[in-house]
N, CA, C and O atoms as a GROMACS GRO file, in nm:
protein
  264
    1UNK      N    1  -2.209   2.702  -2.550
    1UNK     CA    2  -2.159   2.590  -2.628
    1UNK      C    3  -2.047   2.516  -2.554
    1UNK      O    4  -1.957   2.579  -2.500
    2UNK      N    5  -2.054   2.388  -2.553
    2UNK     CA    6  -1.956   2.302  -2.478
    2UNK      C    7  -1.819   2.313  -2.551
    2UNK      O    8  -1.811   2.316  -2.674
    3UNK      N    9  -1.711   2.318  -2.467
    3UNK     CA   10  -1.574   2.320  -2.517
    3UNK      C   11  -1.508   2.191  -2.480
    3UNK      O   12  -1.535   2.138  -2.372
    4UNK      N   13  -1.421   2.135  -2.568
    4UNK     CA   14  -1.348   2.013  -2.532
    4UNK      C   15  -1.257   2.037  -2.420
    4UNK      O   16  -1.208   2.149  -2.407
    5UNK      N   17  -1.230   1.942  -2.336
    5UNK     CA   18  -1.143   1.959  -2.220
    5UNK      C   19  -1.038   1.843  -2.222
    5UNK      O   20  -1.076   1.727  -2.236
    6UNK      N   21  -0.912   1.874  -2.209
    6UNK     CA   22  -0.808   1.772  -2.206
    6UNK      C   23  -0.819   1.685  -2.077
    6UNK      O   24  -0.821   1.740  -1.966
    7UNK      N   25  -0.825   1.557  -2.089
    7UNK     CA   26  -0.840   1.470  -1.973
    7UNK      C   27  -0.714   1.464  -1.887
    7UNK      O   28  -0.724   1.423  -1.771
    8UNK      N   29  -0.596   1.503  -1.938
    8UNK     CA   30  -0.473   1.512  -1.858
    8UNK      C   31  -0.455   1.638  -1.776
    8UNK      O   32  -0.440   1.634  -1.654
    9UNK      N   33  -0.457   1.752  -1.850
    9UNK     CA   34  -0.418   1.881  -1.786
    9UNK      C   35  -0.538   1.974  -1.750
    9UNK      O   36  -0.529   2.068  -1.672
   10UNK      N   37  -0.654   1.934  -1.820
   10UNK     CA   38  -0.780   2.017  -1.792
   10UNK      C   39  -0.800   2.142  -1.870
   10UNK      O   40  -0.903   2.209  -1.857
   11UNK      N   41  -0.701   2.176  -1.953
   11UNK     CA   42  -0.719   2.294  -2.040
   11UNK      C   43  -0.842   2.273  -2.129
   11UNK      O   44  -0.873   2.162  -2.173
   12UNK      N   45  -0.915   2.395  -2.154
   12UNK     CA   46  -1.033   2.380  -2.233
   12UNK      C   47  -1.015   2.465  -2.361
   12UNK      O   48  -0.936   2.559  -2.363
   13UNK      N   49  -1.089   2.430  -2.466
   13UNK     CA   50  -1.094   2.501  -2.588
   13UNK      C   51  -1.052   2.419  -2.713
   13UNK      O   52  -0.960   2.338  -2.703
   14UNK      N   53  -1.114   2.437  -2.826
   14UNK     CA   54  -1.088   2.370  -2.948
   14UNK      C   55  -0.953   2.412  -2.992
   14UNK      O   56  -0.879   2.335  -3.052
   15UNK      N   57  -0.916   2.540  -2.961
   15UNK     CA   58  -0.783   2.588  -3.013
   15UNK      C   59  -0.667   2.519  -2.946
   15UNK      O   60  -0.554   2.528  -2.994
   16UNK      N   61  -0.694   2.448  -2.834
   16UNK     CA   62  -0.583   2.371  -2.762
   16UNK      C   63  -0.557   2.238  -2.832
   16UNK      O   64  -0.452   2.179  -2.808
   17UNK      N   65  -0.646   2.186  -2.920
   17UNK     CA   66  -0.630   2.062  -2.989
   17UNK      C   67  -0.567   2.096  -3.124
   17UNK      O   68  -0.624   2.170  -3.205
   18UNK      N   69  -0.443   2.039  -3.146
   18UNK     CA   70  -0.372   2.069  -3.266
   18UNK      C   71  -0.325   1.938  -3.326
   18UNK      O   72  -0.334   1.832  -3.264
   19UNK      N   73  -0.274   1.948  -3.449
   19UNK     CA   74  -0.219   1.823  -3.515
   19UNK      C   75  -0.088   1.852  -3.578
   19UNK      O   76  -0.056   1.966  -3.612
   20UNK      N   77  -0.013   1.747  -3.592
   20UNK     CA   78   0.124   1.764  -3.658
   20UNK      C   79   0.142   1.635  -3.741
   20UNK      O   80   0.088   1.527  -3.716
   21UNK      N   81   0.228   1.661  -3.846
   21UNK     CA   82   0.253   1.555  -3.942
   21UNK      C   83   0.361   1.459  -3.879
   21UNK      O   84   0.448   1.500  -3.803
   22UNK      N   85   0.348   1.329  -3.916
   22UNK     CA   86   0.444   1.237  -3.867
   22UNK      C   87   0.582   1.256  -3.940
   22UNK      O   88   0.588   1.309  -4.051
   23UNK      N   89   0.690   1.210  -3.873
   23UNK     CA   90   0.824   1.221  -3.936
   23UNK      C   91   0.840   1.111  -4.045
   23UNK      O   92   0.917   1.126  -4.139
   24UNK      N   93   0.765   1.002  -4.029
   24UNK     CA   94   0.766   0.898  -4.129
   24UNK      C   95   0.701   0.950  -4.255
   24UNK      O   96   0.594   1.011  -4.252
   25UNK      N   97   0.770   0.924  -4.373
   25UNK     CA   98   0.718   0.975  -4.498
   25UNK      C   99   0.709   0.866  -4.606
   25UNK      O  100   0.784   0.768  -4.603
   26UNK      N  101   0.616   0.884  -4.699
   26UNK     CA  102   0.607   0.795  -4.812
   26UNK      C  103   0.716   0.823  -4.916
   26UNK      O  104   0.796   0.915  -4.896
   27UNK      N  105   0.723   0.749  -5.021
   27UNK     CA  106   0.828   0.768  -5.128
   27UNK      C  107   0.815   0.906  -5.184
   27UNK      O  108   0.916   0.966  -5.221
   28UNK      N  109   0.693   0.962  -5.192
   28UNK     CA  110   0.677   1.092  -5.257
   28UNK      C  111   0.674   1.206  -5.146
   28UNK      O  112   0.624   1.315  -5.169
   29UNK      N  113   0.731   1.172  -5.026
   29UNK     CA  114   0.755   1.272  -4.920
   29UNK      C  115   0.629   1.318  -4.851
   29UNK      O  116   0.630   1.422  -4.785
   30UNK      N  117   0.518   1.243  -4.864
   30UNK     CA  118   0.389   1.282  -4.790
   30UNK      C  119   0.395   1.209  -4.657
   30UNK      O  120   0.434   1.093  -4.649
   31UNK      N  121   0.353   1.283  -4.551
   31UNK     CA  122   0.351   1.224  -4.416
   31UNK      C  123   0.253   1.108  -4.416
   31UNK      O  124   0.148   1.116  -4.479
   32UNK      N  125   0.285   1.003  -4.346
   32UNK     CA  126   0.191   0.886  -4.327
   32UNK      C  127   0.082   0.911  -4.233
   32UNK      O  128  -0.029   0.861  -4.252
   33UNK      N  129   0.108   0.991  -4.125
   33UNK     CA  130  -0.004   1.004  -4.024
   33UNK      C  131  -0.016   1.158  -3.978
   33UNK      O  132   0.079   1.235  -3.996
   34UNK      N  133  -0.122   1.194  -3.926
   34UNK     CA  134  -0.145   1.320  -3.854
   34UNK      C  135  -0.165   1.282  -3.708
   34UNK      O  136  -0.248   1.196  -3.677
   35UNK      N  137  -0.091   1.342  -3.622
   35UNK     CA  138  -0.106   1.311  -3.474
   35UNK      C  139  -0.182   1.426  -3.414
   35UNK      O  140  -0.141   1.542  -3.427
   36UNK      N  141  -0.296   1.393  -3.346
   36UNK     CA  142  -0.379   1.494  -3.287
   36UNK      C  143  -0.353   1.499  -3.133
   36UNK      O  144  -0.369   1.398  -3.064
   37UNK      N  145  -0.314   1.614  -3.082
   37UNK     CA  146  -0.268   1.618  -2.946
   37UNK      C  147  -0.300   1.752  -2.884
   37UNK      O  148  -0.336   1.847  -2.954
   38UNK      N  149  -0.287   1.759  -2.750
   38UNK     CA  150  -0.314   1.872  -2.665
   38UNK      C  151  -0.189   1.970  -2.684
   38UNK      O  152  -0.073   1.929  -2.672
   39UNK      N  153  -0.218   2.087  -2.713
   39UNK     CA  154  -0.107   2.195  -2.723
   39UNK      C  155  -0.040   2.221  -2.594
   39UNK      O  156   0.078   2.256  -2.591
   40UNK      N  157  -0.109   2.205  -2.486
   40UNK     CA  158  -0.064   2.249  -2.354
   40UNK      C  159   0.023   2.134  -2.291
   40UNK      O  160   0.132   2.161  -2.241
   41UNK      N  161  -0.023   2.011  -2.292
   41UNK     CA  162   0.051   1.905  -2.224
   41UNK      C  163   0.103   1.794  -2.317
   41UNK      O  164   0.189   1.715  -2.278
   42UNK      N  165   0.052   1.789  -2.434
   42UNK     CA  166   0.096   1.681  -2.537
   42UNK      C  167   0.018   1.553  -2.526
   42UNK      O  168   0.062   1.452  -2.581
   43UNK      N  169  -0.098   1.551  -2.455
   43UNK     CA  170  -0.180   1.440  -2.452
   43UNK      C  171  -0.224   1.400  -2.597
   43UNK      O  172  -0.279   1.482  -2.670
   44UNK      N  173  -0.201   1.276  -2.636
   44UNK     CA  174  -0.239   1.242  -2.771
   44UNK      C  175  -0.386   1.186  -2.769
   44UNK      O  176  -0.423   1.094  -2.697
   45UNK      N  177  -0.463   1.255  -2.860
   45UNK     CA  178  -0.603   1.215  -2.877
   45UNK      C  179  -0.615   1.104  -2.976
   45UNK      O  180  -0.704   1.019  -2.967
   46UNK      N  181  -0.526   1.106  -3.071
   46UNK     CA  182  -0.539   0.994  -3.176
   46UNK      C  183  -0.446   1.020  -3.290
   46UNK      O  184  -0.382   1.124  -3.302
   47UNK      N  185  -0.443   0.918  -3.374
   47UNK     CA  186  -0.351   0.920  -3.493
   47UNK      C  187  -0.438   0.890  -3.618
   47UNK      O  188  -0.512   0.791  -3.621
   48UNK      N  189  -0.429   0.971  -3.713
   48UNK     CA  190  -0.514   0.962  -3.834
   48UNK      C  191  -0.423   0.931  -3.953
   48UNK      O  192  -0.325   1.002  -3.978
   49UNK      N  193  -0.456   0.824  -4.027
   49UNK     CA  194  -0.371   0.790  -4.150
   49UNK      C  195  -0.396   0.894  -4.255
   49UNK      O  196  -0.510   0.930  -4.284
   50UNK      N  197  -0.284   0.944  -4.315
   50UNK     CA  198  -0.291   1.038  -4.416
   50UNK      C  199  -0.250   0.979  -4.549
   50UNK      O  200  -0.306   1.011  -4.653
   51UNK      N  201  -0.153   0.895  -4.543
   51UNK     CA  202  -0.106   0.824  -4.669
   51UNK      C  203  -0.167   0.686  -4.677
   51UNK      O  204  -0.150   0.605  -4.586
   52UNK      N  205  -0.232   0.661  -4.775
   52UNK     CA  206  -0.314   0.527  -4.785
   52UNK      C  207  -0.251   0.451  -4.907
   52UNK      O  208  -0.232   0.508  -5.014
   53UNK      N  209  -0.222   0.327  -4.885
   53UNK     CA  210  -0.183   0.242  -4.993
   53UNK      C  211  -0.306   0.197  -5.069
   53UNK      O  212  -0.399   0.142  -5.010
   54UNK      N  213  -0.309   0.219  -5.194
   54UNK     CA  214  -0.429   0.170  -5.269
   54UNK      C  215  -0.400   0.048  -5.348
   54UNK      O  216  -0.290   0.027  -5.399
   55UNK      N  217  -0.504  -0.034  -5.358
   55UNK     CA  218  -0.488  -0.164  -5.431
   55UNK      C  219  -0.510  -0.142  -5.574
   55UNK      O  220  -0.618  -0.098  -5.613
   56UNK      N  221  -0.409  -0.172  -5.661
   56UNK     CA  222  -0.434  -0.154  -5.806
   56UNK      C  223  -0.540  -0.246  -5.856
   56UNK      O  224  -0.550  -0.361  -5.812
   57UNK      N  225  -0.620  -0.196  -5.950
   57UNK     CA  226  -0.732  -0.278  -6.003
   57UNK      C  227  -0.674  -0.347  -6.122
   57UNK      O  228  -0.628  -0.279  -6.213
   58UNK      N  229  -0.673  -0.485  -6.127
   58UNK     CA  230  -0.623  -0.553  -6.236
   58UNK      C  231  -0.714  -0.541  -6.355
   58UNK      O  232  -0.835  -0.529  -6.339
   59UNK      N  233  -0.654  -0.543  -6.480
   59UNK     CA  234  -0.747  -0.529  -6.591
   59UNK      C  235  -0.833  -0.653  -6.600
   59UNK      O  236  -0.794  -0.763  -6.559
   60UNK      N  237  -0.953  -0.631  -6.656
   60UNK     CA  238  -1.044  -0.740  -6.676
   60UNK      C  239  -1.032  -0.798  -6.817
   60UNK      O  240  -1.024  -0.726  -6.917
   61UNK      N  241  -1.030  -0.927  -6.820
   61UNK     CA  242  -1.020  -0.997  -6.945
   61UNK      C  243  -1.156  -1.044  -6.980
   61UNK      O  244  -1.215  -1.122  -6.905
   62UNK      N  245  -1.211  -0.998  -7.092
   62UNK     CA  246  -1.339  -1.033  -7.143
   62UNK      C  247  -1.327  -1.129  -7.260
   62UNK      O  248  -1.273  -1.090  -7.363
   63UNK      N  249  -1.373  -1.251  -7.251
   63UNK     CA  250  -1.373  -1.339  -7.363
   63UNK      C  251  -1.503  -1.342  -7.432
   63UNK      O  252  -1.605  -1.342  -7.364
   64UNK      N  253  -1.509  -1.346  -7.565
   64UNK     CA  254  -1.631  -1.356  -7.636
   64UNK      C  255  -1.703  -1.497  -7.611
   64UNK      O  256  -1.638  -1.599  -7.587
   65UNK      N  257  -1.827  -1.494  -7.617
   65UNK     CA  258  -1.907  -1.622  -7.608
   65UNK      C  259  -1.879  -1.706  -7.736
   65UNK      O  260  -1.866  -1.648  -7.843
   66UNK      N  261  -1.871  -1.832  -7.726
   66UNK     CA  262  -1.850  -1.917  -7.842
   66UNK      C  263  -1.988  -1.970  -7.891
   66UNK      O  264  -1.994  -2.045  -7.988
   0.00000   0.00000   0.00000
């Protein structure tokens, strides 16, 4: 089975890819992002949004037919 390999340091193995929560926090103390990086050298693979702002759904006004 193929193992992921870090493009910077060359270390191999899925156990070398880790994630950490961002220091930035929402009002309810939830981290905004997860940072995915190499445990060995710190190469960042990507950032994943963890806290998402939702759009409130406005109430629908239904008028009777005349």
